[in-house]
C-alpha positions in Angstrom: 0.0 0.1 0.0 2.8 2.4 0.8 4.5 1.6 -2.5 1.3 2.5 -4.3 1.0 5.8 -2.4 4.6 6.7 -3.1 4.0 5.8 -6.8 0.9 8.1 -6.8 2.7 10.9 -5.1 5.8 10.6 -7.5 3.4 10.5 -10.5 1.7 13.7 -9.2 5.1 15.4 -8.9 6.2 14.2 -12.4 2.8 15.3 -14.0 3.9 18.9 -13.2 6.7 18.7 -15.8 5.7 19.8 -19.3 4.5 17.1 -21.6 2.9 16.7 -24.9 -0.6 15.6 -24.7 -2.0 12.7 -26.7 -4.8 13.7 -29.1 -8.2 12.6 -27.8 -9.6 12.5 -31.3 -8.7 10.8 -34.6 -5.8 12.7 -36.3 -6.2 12.7 -40.1 -3.2 11.5 -42.1 -2.7 14.9 -43.7 -2.4 16.4 -40.2 0.1 13.6 -39.1 2.2 14.2 -42.3 2.2 17.9 -41.6 3.4 17.4 -38.0 6.1 15.0 -39.2 7.4 17.2 -42.0 7.3 20.3 -39.7 9.3 18.6 -37.0 11.8 17.2 -39.6 12.4 20.8 -40.9 12.8 22.1 -37.3 15.3 19.3 -36.5 17.4 20.2 -39.5 17.1 23.9 -38.7 18.3 23.4 -35.0 21.3 21.3 -36.4 22.4 24.4 -38.4 22.5 26.7 -35.4 25.9 26.6 -33.9 26.5 26.9 -30.2 27.3 30.4 -29.2 30.7 30.9 -27.3 32.2 27.6 -28.5 35.9 27.5 -29.0 37.3 26.2 -32.3 39.5 24.0 -30.3 36.6 22.0 -28.9 36.2 18.2 -29.6 33.1 16.2 -30.5 32.7 13.6 -27.8 30.4 11.2 -29.9 31.4 12.1 -33.4 31.7 8.5 -34.4 28.1 7.8 -33.3 26.2 10.5 -35.2 24.6 7.8 -37.5 22.9 6.3 -34.4 22.3 9.3 -32.2 21.4 11.8 -34.9 22.0 15.5 -34.4 25.0 17.7 -35.6 28.1 18.3 -33.7 28.7 21.7 -32.1 25.0 22.6 -32.7 21.8 22.8 -30.7 21.2 19.2 -31.6 24.5 18.1 -30.2 23.0 15.7 -27.8 20.8 14.1 -30.5 18.5 11.2 -29.1 21.2 10.1 -26.6 19.3 11.0 -23.4 16.2 9.3 -24.7 18.2 6.2 -25.6 20.1 6.1 -22.2 16.7 6.6 -20.3 15.3 3.6 -22.3 18.4 1.5 -21.4 18.0 2.1 -17.6 14.3 1.6 -17.6 14.5 -1.6 -19.6 17.0 -2.9 -17.2 15.0 -1.9 -14.1 11.7 -3.2 -15.4 13.2 -6.3 -17.2 15.1 -7.4 -14.1 12.0 -6.9 -11.9 13.6 -4.1 -9.8 10.6 -2.0 -10.7 7.5 -4.1 -10.8 5.2 -2.7 -13.6 2.4 -4.2 -15.6 2.5 -2.3 -18.7 -0.8 -3.5 -19.9 -2.2 -1.5 -17.0 -3.0 2.2 -17.8 -1.6 3.5 -14.5 1.6 1.6 -14.8 2.0 3.0 -18.3 1.6 6.5 -17.1 4.1 5.9 -14.4 6.6 4.4 -16.8 6.3 7.4 -19.1 6.8 9.7 -16.2 9.9 7.8 -15.2 11.2 8.0 -18.7 10.6 11.8 -18.7 12.5 12.2 -15.5 15.4 10.1 -16.7 15.6 12.0 -19.9 16.0 15.3 -18.0 18.7 13.7 -15.7 20.7 12.3 -18.7 20.4 15.6 -20.6 21.8 17.4 -17.6 24.6 14.8 -17.1 25.7 14.5 -20.7 25.6 18.3 -21.2 27.9 18.6 -18.1 30.3 16.0 -19.6 30.4 17.9 -22.9 31.0 21.2 -21.3 33.5 19.9 -18.6 35.6 17.8 -20.9 35.1 18.6 -24.5 33.3 21.9 -25.3 35.7 24.7 -24.6 34.6 28.3 -24.0 36.0 30.9 -26.5 38.3 33.4 -24.7 37.7 36.0 -27.5 34.0 35.9 -27.0 34.3 36.1 -23.2 36.7 39.1 -23.5 34.3 40.8 -25.9 31.3 40.4 -23.6 33.4 41.2 -20.6 32.5 38.0 -18.7 34.6 35.1 -17.4 35.0 31.8 -19.1 32.9 30.1 -16.5 29.8 32.2 -17.7 30.5 31.2 -21.3 30.6 27.5 -20.2 27.3 27.9 -18.4 25.9 29.5 -21.6 27.2 26.4 -23.5 25.6 24.0 -20.9 22.3 25.8 -21.2 22.3 25.6 -25.0 23.3 21.9 -25.1 20.7 21.0 -22.4 17.9 23.1 -24.0 18.6 21.5 -27.4 18.4 18.0 -25.9 15.1 18.7 -24.2 13.8 20.1 -27.5 14.5 16.9 -29.3 12.7 15.0 -26.5 9.7 17.1 -27.0 9.9 16.8 -30.7 10.0 13.0 -30.4 6.9 13.1 -28.3 5.1 15.3 -30.9 6.0 12.9 -33.7 5.1 9.8 -31.7 1.6 11.2 -30.6 0.7 13.6 -33.5 2.8 12.4 -36.4 3.8 9.2 -38.3 6.0 6.7 -36.5 8.4 7.6 -33.9 10.6 10.6 -33.6 13.7 8.6 -32.8 13.3 6.6 -36.0 12.7 9.9 -38.0 15.8 11.6 -36.7 18.0 8.6 -37.3 16.6 8.2 -40.8 17.0 12.0 -41.5 20.7 11.9 -40.3 21.6 8.8 -42.2 19.9 9.9 -45.3 21.8 13.2 -45.1 25.1 11.3 -44.8 24.3 8.9 -47.6 23.4 11.8 -50.0 26.6 13.7 -49.0 28.6 10.5 -49.5 27.3 10.0 -52.9 27.2 13.4 -54.6 29.1 15.9 -52.6 31.8 17.9 -54.6 33.4 19.3 -51.5 37.0 18.2 -51.6 38.6 16.1 -49.0 41.3 18.1 -47.3 43.7 15.2 -47.1 43.4 14.0 -50.8 41.9 16.9 -52.7 39.3 14.4 -54.2 35.6 15.1 -53.8 33.9 13.6 -50.7 31.1 12.0 -52.7 31.7 8.7 -54.3 30.2 9.6 -57.8 32.2 12.8 -58.3 35.3 11.2 -56.8 35.4 8.4 -59.2 34.6 10.8 -62.1 37.8 12.7 -61.1 39.7 9.5 -60.9 38.5 8.0 -64.2 38.2 11.0 -66.5 41.5 11.4 -68.4 41.3 15.2 -68.4 41.0 15.5 -64.6 44.1 16.7 -62.8 43.5 14.0 -60.2 43.1 11.2 -62.8 44.6 7.8 -61.8 45.7 5.3 -64.5 44.2 1.8 -64.6 47.6 0.4 -63.7 47.9 2.5 -60.5 44.4 1.3 -59.6 45.3 -2.4 -60.1 48.5 -1.8 -58.2 46.6 -0.3 -55.3 44.1 -3.2 -55.2 41.5 -3.6 -52.6 43.2 -0.8 -50.5 42.6 1.6 -53.3 39.0 0.6 -53.5 38.5 1.0 -49.7 40.3 4.4 -49.7 38.0 5.7 -52.5 34.8 4.4 -50.9 33.8 2.1 -53.8 33.5 -0.9 -51.5 31.5 1.2 -49.0 28.9 2.0 -51.8 28.7 -1.6 -52.9 28.3 -2.8 -49.3 25.6 -0.1 -48.5 23.5 -1.3 -51.5 23.8 -5.0 -50.5 22.9 -4.2 -46.9 20.0 -2.1 -47.9 18.4 -5.0 -49.9 19.2 -7.6 -47.3 17.5 -5.6 -44.7 14.5 -4.8 -46.8 14.1 -8.6 -47.4 14.5 -9.6 -43.8 12.1 -6.7 -42.6 9.4 -8.0 -45.0 9.9 -11.6 -44.0 7.2 -13.2 -41.8 7.0 -16.4 -39.9 3.5 -17.9 -39.8 2.3 -19.8 -36.8 -0.3 -22.4 -37.6 -3.5 -22.0 -35.5 -6.5 -24.2 -34.9 -9.7 -22.7 -33.6 -11.6 -25.1 -31.3 -14.6 -22.8 -31.0 -15.0 -22.8 -34.8 -14.9 -26.7 -35.4 -11.2 -26.9 -35.9 -10.9 -24.1 -38.4 -7.3 -23.4 -39.2 -5.4 -20.2 -39.7 -2.0 -18.6 -39.5 -0.6 -15.9 -37.3 2.2 -14.0 -39.0 5.2 -12.7 -36.8 8.0 -10.6 -38.2 11.5 -12.3 -38.5 13.1 -9.1 -37.2 10.7 -9.2 -34.2 12.4 -6.6 -32.0 13.6 -4.5 -35.0 16.7 -2.5 -34.7 16.1 -0.8 -31.4 18.1 -3.4 -29.2 21.1 -2.8 -31.5 20.7 0.9 -30.8 20.6 0.3 -27.2 23.8 -1.7 -27.3 25.7 0.8 -29.2 24.4 3.6 -26.8 25.8 1.5 -23.9 29.2 1.2 -25.8 29.1 4.9 -26.5 28.7 5.6 -22.9 31.6 3.5 -21.9 33.8 5.2 -24.6 32.6 8.6 -23.5 33.6 7.8 -19.9 37.0 6.7 -21.2 37.6 9.8 -23.3 36.6 12.0 -20.4 39.2 10.4 -18.1 41.8 10.6 -20.9 41.1 14.3 -21.5 41.9 14.9 -17.8 45.2 13.0 -18.0 44.0 9.7 -16.5 45.1 6.9 -18.9 44.6 3.8 -16.7 41.8 2.6 -19.0 43.5 3.6 -22.3 44.6 6.4 -24.5 43.1 8.1 -27.6 44.3 9.6 -30.8 43.5 13.0 -32.1 40.4 11.8 -33.9 39.1 10.4 -30.6 39.8 6.7 -31.3 41.0 4.4 -28.6 44.5 3.2 -29.5 45.6 1.3 -26.3 44.5 -0.2 -23.1 41.1 -1.7 -22.1 39.2 1.0 -24.1 40.8 -0.2 -27.3 39.2 -3.6 -27.0 35.8 -2.3 -25.8 35.6 0.2 -28.7 33.2 -0.9 -31.4 34.2 -1.5 -35.0 33.3 1.5 -37.1 34.6 0.5 -40.5 36.9 -1.9 -42.3 39.8 0.5 -41.2 39.3 -1.0 -37.8 39.4 -4.8 -38.5 41.2 -5.4 -41.8 44.9 -5.6 -40.7 46.3 -4.1 -43.9 44.1 -1.0 -43.4 44.6 -0.7 -39.6 48.3 -0.6 -40.1 48.2 2.3 -42.4 47.1 4.6 -39.6 48.2 2.6 -36.5 51.2 0.3 -37.5 52.0 -0.6 -33.8 48.8 -2.7 -33.3 49.4 -6.4 -33.6 47.1 -8.9 -35.4 46.0 -10.6 -32.3 44.8 -7.2 -30.8 42.7 -6.6 -33.8 41.2 -10.1 -33.6 40.5 -9.7 -29.9 38.8 -6.3 -30.5 36.7 -7.8 -33.3 35.7 -10.8 -31.1 34.7 -8.6 -28.1 32.6 -6.3 -30.4 30.9 -9.4 -31.9 30.1 -10.9 -28.4 28.9 -7.5 -27.1 26.5 -7.1 -30.1 25.1 -10.7 -30.0 24.8 -11.1 -26.2 23.8 -7.4 -25.6 21.4 -7.5 -28.5 19.7 -10.6 -27.2 19.4 -9.2 -23.7 18.0 -5.9 -24.8 15.7 -7.6 -27.3 14.2 -9.8 -24.5 13.8 -6.8 -22.3 12.3 -4.7 -25.0 9.6 -7.2 -26.1 8.6 -7.8 -22.5 8.3 -4.2 -21.6 6.3 -3.3 -24.7 3.8 -6.0 -24.6 5.3 -8.1 -27.3 6.2 -11.1 -25.1 4.9 -14.6 -25.5 2.1 -14.3 -23.0 0.9 -11.0 -24.5 1.0 -12.4 -28.0 -0.9 -15.6 -26.8 -3.5 -13.4 -25.1 -3.9 -11.5 -28.4 -4.3 -14.6 -30.4 -6.8 -16.0 -27.9 -8.9 -12.8 -28.0 -8.9 -12.5 -31.7 
């Protein structure tokens, strides 16, 4: 009884926080589409607003994770969906492990769960914003001198901007989930990935290291066209072999196309469970279940957990504490425990010939160990989060059995 009263009191307290109300009427498709497009435009607009007072010497803590967490570095969307994902991880662990006993088919428990998530999003937004400002987002001394304030005031302004941007993304996610089409998290990830794919395909902006275009199509036009000053002969291409193809992103393009069609096929695949209806004289039917039952969210949660571990390691390293490992100028772990816990981002992390181009001191067994650890992390972690996810969202075996029985 005391637990229920405490929960009710806590719910009343959390209800005072701002929230997006769910519509009490049917929302037409055109209205949903308008809300979704409007939020998407706002998301891109916020991503193009730079943080005021930021020093050019600042570092991006989660630059390698932008495809998963969305958002733009050094902008109002710097946090991306990270606080929302971290809050989901904690809640799923607490509910899945039975530490917080909730029946999510119950309306009151659903409200309590959503309120807890809202509180955790605020907590993680504050915490990650502090980590950014303390360790990676440096205040600009020139702006501080121009305004006649201390660097601490500029750091406070940076914190408020990053935190406000993170909360805006949370409310935008709520708007899309309740008034738009799909979920805001999926929309923001899709928007970020689509932007990267388009840039990687057609951008003519030159790469500062090679002078070639960033986009695959204009880059290979420069390489193959005889009149181009950056033209490379067929002999040189053959001599470069696979490394040349990797360096110029042709393998990346082919792999992206293959993965796209494989995912589309798997996403559309259904497993049909045969059913017999005893109340209808043994009439038979089938109940379809998606092959990718938990979808991609468990993988996002696993990567978010890995990102948090790497963020902790980079924060310690930036303060001169190297007990867990060291990092290079690009923010990649190059030694210690953090090297083996760092995920595989690209072929440059697991193909020895490519790894040794940038880091010749790393041995083959170290590369194999890192690859194995990442594989285990993804398989085991993905399975655990998938189980927690289906059980906390009403997709577990008992829930599906009840759905079939009532249909």
